[in-house]
C-alpha positions in Angstrom: -10.9 5.7 -11.8 -13.8 7.6 -13.5 -17.0 8.1 -11.5 -20.4 9.5 -12.6 -22.4 10.7 -9.6 -25.3 12.3 -11.4 -26.0 13.9 -14.8 -23.4 16.7 -15.2 -21.2 15.4 -12.4 -18.1 13.4 -13.3 -15.3 12.5 -10.9 -11.8 11.2 -11.4 -9.9 9.6 -8.6 -6.7 11.6 -7.8 -5.4 9.5 -4.9 -6.5 6.3 -3.3 -4.9 4.5 -0.4 -6.4 2.1 2.0 -7.3 5.0 4.3 -8.0 7.9 2.0 -9.6 8.7 -1.3 -9.4 12.1 -3.1 -11.7 12.6 -6.1 -11.7 15.7 -8.3 -15.3 16.3 -9.5 -16.2 18.4 -12.6 -19.6 19.9 -12.7 -21.7 21.5 -15.5 -23.8 24.5 -14.7 -27.1 23.7 -13.0 -26.0 20.2 -11.9 -27.3 19.1 -8.6 -26.1 16.1 -6.6 -28.6 13.7 -4.9 -29.4 14.4 -1.3 -27.3 11.9 0.5 -26.3 10.8 4.0 -22.9 9.0 3.9 -21.5 6.6 6.5 -18.2 8.4 6.6 -17.0 12.0 7.0 -15.8 14.0 4.0 -14.1 17.3 3.2 -15.1 19.2 0.1 -12.7 21.8 -1.2 -14.0 24.1 -4.0 -11.3 24.6 -6.7 -13.4 26.8 -9.0 -16.8 28.1 -9.5 -19.7 28.6 -7.1 -21.9 26.0 -5.2 -24.7 26.0 -2.7 -24.5 23.3 0.0 -27.9 22.4 1.5 -28.2 20.8 4.9 -31.0 20.5 7.4 -29.5 23.6 9.1 -29.9 25.6 5.8 -28.0 26.8 2.8 -24.3 27.7 2.6 -22.8 29.5 -0.5 -19.3 28.3 -1.4 -16.9 29.5 -4.0 -13.3 28.9 -5.1 -10.9 28.4 -2.1 -13.8 27.6 0.3 -13.9 24.2 2.0 -16.4 22.5 4.2 -16.3 19.4 6.4 -19.3 17.2 6.3 -19.7 14.9 9.3 -20.5 11.2 9.1 -24.3 10.7 8.7 -25.0 14.4 7.9 -27.6 14.8 5.1 -26.5 17.2 2.4 -26.8 18.1 -1.2 -24.7 20.4 -3.6 -26.0 22.6 -6.4 -23.6 24.1 -9.0 -24.2 27.6 -10.2 -21.8 27.8 -13.2 -20.4 25.5 -15.8 -17.1 23.7 -15.9 -16.3 24.1 -12.1 -14.4 21.7 -10.0 -14.3 20.6 -6.4 -12.1 18.0 -4.6 -13.6 15.6 -2.2 -11.4 14.0 0.5 -12.9 10.9 2.2 -11.1 9.2 5.1 -12.2 5.6 4.9 -12.9 3.5 8.1 -10.7 0.6 8.6 -12.0 -2.7 7.2 -14.0 -4.9 9.6 -11.6 -7.7 8.9 -8.4 -5.6 9.6 -5.6 -7.9 10.9 -5.0 -7.5 14.6 -1.3 -6.9 15.5 0.5 -10.0 16.8 0.7 -10.1 20.5 4.0 -11.1 22.0 3.7 -14.7 23.1 5.1 -16.3 26.3 7.7 -19.0 25.6 6.1 -22.4 25.6 6.9 -24.7 28.5 8.1 -28.2 27.6 5.9 -31.0 28.6 7.1 -33.2 31.4 7.4 -36.3 29.2 9.8 -34.3 26.9 11.7 -33.1 29.8 12.2 -36.6 31.2 13.4 -37.9 27.8 16.0 -35.2 27.5 17.4 -35.8 31.0 17.9 -39.6 30.5 
């Protein structure tokens, strides 16, 4: 699935299961993501090029083969320094709120007395 995050930032879903999504993002030089705070953790792995990650703690410079884990709820923004670079984003999705509950083993049902009397007559 193709995704457009911001001008100059286009993503393509690489893998998607019920629990995990991996998106490969391609950036043009000078592209900047919006400052976001996400309700799930994510891992960003730089495949090529150079980026700056900005968080409330400061700036961190990242280049090919670097990765960074961004915790759930952490505000952050990425800025791309060079053209045609890629990064992979791995997101572990929380289970859906309506996830089925595993069946609990049930005790065998006891027969009612009336049924028991009929079967003994």
